[in-house]
N, C-alpha and C positions, 0 to 999 in steps of 0.2 A: 672125688672130693665131695664132702657134704656141704650143704648150704650154710651151715653154721660157721665154717671156716672162711667163707667168702664174704663176710660182712664188711661193708665199707661205710664210712661216715662221710656225709656230704658237707660242704662248707655252709655256713649260715647264709640265709637269703639276704641279698643286698637291698638297701632302701630303693624305693621306686624311682626317685630322682636320679640316683646313681645308675640304675639300670637303663633308664631312658637316655641319659647322657652318653652311655657306652654303646648304644644301639647305632650301628653304622648308617642305617636308613634314615634316622631322625637327627643325627648329630648336627648336620649343617643347617637344618631348618630351625632347630632350637637356638642356635647361635644367631641366626638371622632374625628370629622373633625377638630375642633379647635386645639385639642392636636396634631394631626399628622401634620397639617399645620404649627404649631408653631415650631415643631421639625425640619421639612424640611427647614423652613426659617432660623432657627438657623444654620443648617449645610451649607446652601448656603452662609450666611454671613461669617461664618468661612472659607469656602473654597475660597471665593473671597478675604478675607483680610489676613489671616494668612497661609492658606493652599497653596496659590500660584497656584491655579488651572489654571488660565489664564495668567501666566507669560510666557515670551518668552522661558525660558528654559524647560517648560513642554509641549510646543506645538510642534508637529511634522508636519511641513508644506511641507515636501518633499515626499509626498505620491504619 
Protein backbone atom coordinates (compact mmCIF):
# COMPACT_ATOMS: atom_id res chain seq x y z
CA UNK A 1 0.00 0.00 0.00
CA UNK A 2 1.21 3.45 -0.77
CA UNK A 3 1.18 6.26 1.74
CA UNK A 4 -1.39 8.22 -0.25
CA UNK A 5 -4.02 5.54 0.36
CA UNK A 6 -3.50 5.61 4.13
CA UNK A 7 -4.41 9.26 4.69
CA UNK A 8 -6.49 9.89 7.75
CA UNK A 9 -8.09 13.01 9.09
CA UNK A 10 -7.90 13.80 12.77
CA UNK A 11 -10.78 15.40 14.65
CA UNK A 12 -10.55 19.07 15.50
CA UNK A 13 -8.61 19.98 18.63
CA UNK A 14 -10.87 20.54 21.62
CA UNK A 15 -10.75 23.76 23.66
CA UNK A 16 -8.32 23.89 26.58
CA UNK A 17 -11.00 23.95 29.27
CA UNK A 18 -12.71 20.89 27.83
CA UNK A 19 -9.39 19.02 27.62
CA UNK A 20 -8.54 19.88 31.23
CA UNK A 21 -12.01 18.82 32.43
CA UNK A 22 -11.66 15.41 30.74
CA UNK A 23 -8.18 14.73 32.12
CA UNK A 24 -8.66 12.03 34.80
CA UNK A 25 -5.71 13.27 36.89
CA UNK A 26 -7.12 16.80 37.27
CA UNK A 27 -10.85 16.23 37.22
CA UNK A 28 -11.44 15.97 40.97
CA UNK A 29 -9.07 18.82 41.79
CA UNK A 30 -10.83 21.16 39.39
CA UNK A 31 -14.16 20.38 41.00
CA UNK A 32 -12.67 20.93 44.45
CA UNK A 33 -11.16 24.28 43.44
CA UNK A 34 -14.49 25.40 41.99
CA UNK A 35 -16.33 24.37 45.15
CA UNK A 36 -13.88 26.05 47.55
CA UNK A 37 -13.71 29.22 45.44
CA UNK A 38 -17.51 29.44 45.33
CA UNK A 39 -17.79 29.09 49.09
CA UNK A 40 -15.09 31.70 49.70
CA UNK A 41 -16.69 34.12 47.27
CA UNK A 42 -20.04 33.63 48.99
CA UNK A 43 -18.54 34.45 52.39
CA UNK A 44 -16.80 37.53 50.93
CA UNK A 45 -20.06 38.83 49.48
CA UNK A 46 -21.85 38.19 52.77
CA UNK A 47 -19.13 39.91 54.79
CA UNK A 48 -19.07 42.97 52.60
CA UNK A 49 -22.85 43.39 52.41
CA UNK A 50 -24.53 42.01 55.54
CA UNK A 51 -21.61 41.32 57.85
CA UNK A 52 -20.29 44.86 57.88
CA UNK A 53 -16.65 43.79 57.79
CA UNK A 54 -15.49 47.10 56.37
CA UNK A 55 -17.89 49.46 58.12
CA UNK A 56 -16.50 52.37 60.15
CA UNK A 57 -17.58 50.81 63.46
CA UNK A 58 -15.59 47.62 62.85
CA UNK A 59 -12.29 49.23 61.83
CA UNK A 60 -9.75 50.20 64.49
CA UNK A 61 -7.60 52.91 62.95
CA UNK A 62 -5.97 54.05 66.21
CA UNK A 63 -3.24 51.45 66.18
